[in-house]
Each structure stands twice: as C-alpha cells, then as structure tokens.
N, C-alpha and C positions, 0 to 999 in steps of 0.2 A: 787248472783251468780248460772246461767245458765253457764253465759260466763265467772263463776271466771273457774269451771267443765270446758267448753268448754279448758281454756286457758291452762289449767292439761293438758287433752286429748293431745290436740295438739303438745304441750311441750316434754307430755316422750314416741309422736311416733316416730316422724323426729327424726331420727338418720342418719350423716353427715360420707358417709363412712372414713379412715383411709390414702388424699392421700400422693404419695411424691413429696414436694414441687423442690422436683433436678433434674432437667433435664440435661444429658448431651447434649444431641441431642438438643438441642434454644442454640443459638444465647443470651449472658447477652451485654445489653442494652450500649452503648454507644455514647459520647457526637454527636457525628454526625451523631448516625442516632436520638437519640432528633433532632436536630437543621432540618435532610430534611421531620421530617413528624412532626412541629414545622407548616414548610413553603405552605406542605400540605391542610392544616387546619391553611392556617391563623395563626399561634399569640395561637387559640384558645385551649391556652396546659393550664396545669397544673402540675409544676413541686416542687410545699411547702409540707415538708411533713411534716405540720401543715394540710395542704386538703389538700390535700391527705391520711388523715386520716380518713376523713371521706367515701371515697371514697372502701378503704377499708376495711373497716367493713359493714358487710354484712345488712338492714338490721331488722332484726332476734340478731342481737348482736352476734352471733357465730359462722361466717366463721372470718377470719382475716384474710386481703391476706399484700403479700407481693410489691405491685406496684407500681414504680417510675415510676411513667406516666401518665399522665389522655388528654387522644385525644375527642376536640367534636364538631366533620364537620356538617356541616352543608348541607350534603348532600348526597343523596348515591355515586354520583364520589367520591367524599368526603374521605370517605370511602371502594370505590373500589377501592384506592389509593392506600389508608391505606393499606388494606390489603394486596393485590399487593406487595407493600413494605414488609412486615412483615413475609411477602412467601417465598420469592426470598432470603429476611435475613436471611431465623430460626430466627428471632423473635417472640413470645407466644404472646400470644393476649385473654383475656380478652373481651368478649363481654359485657352490663351490659347493660339493659335497664330501669333498681329504681335505684334510687339515689343517678338520677342527673341530680336532683333539677329541 
C-alpha cells in the first residue's frame, strides 16, 4: 500500500519539458558517419531498428527518443574520439548511462 502511494506521488510529480526534436544546427547522420564511428568502436554498434527500441525508451517508459545509432565504446579514449568526431561534424550526441544492458 505504501509503495503504491509513493509510486503514485512519484508519477504525478515528475514532468518532462516539451523539447523540440528538430534542430537545424545539427547534421543528419550519414552512412559515412556510421562507418567512421563503427571503426572507432571496432564494430560495437547497434543499428537495427528493433534493437534500438530498447535504447530509445527510458526506463520509466515516458520518453521515446529517435536515435538511429548506438555506440558501445570500451574505453575513455574511444569515448573521446567519438565525441571529438561528433563535435567536428556537428552530430548530436545523447549520452546514456542506463539502459545499456
């Protein structure tokens, strides 16, 4: 009973802002970008639409993203190379610490 009340309170107090999902300041991901980024992470990439679904939905099932690529770097050096490339190419990045398996 107490857990139900806490859950209801939690669900009623968390609100997510309405954010625009379109921006003209970022580049649209291309096949060449996917190739370069795949090489950086040595193939630790998710591109299958069905597999991406698990990464695009947050754990509370409230926010649904539209990412078309998930990279799984295994070192800070690879993270740095990914972010450097994306910054230079103006590719938007959404870091994720949860939902990563």
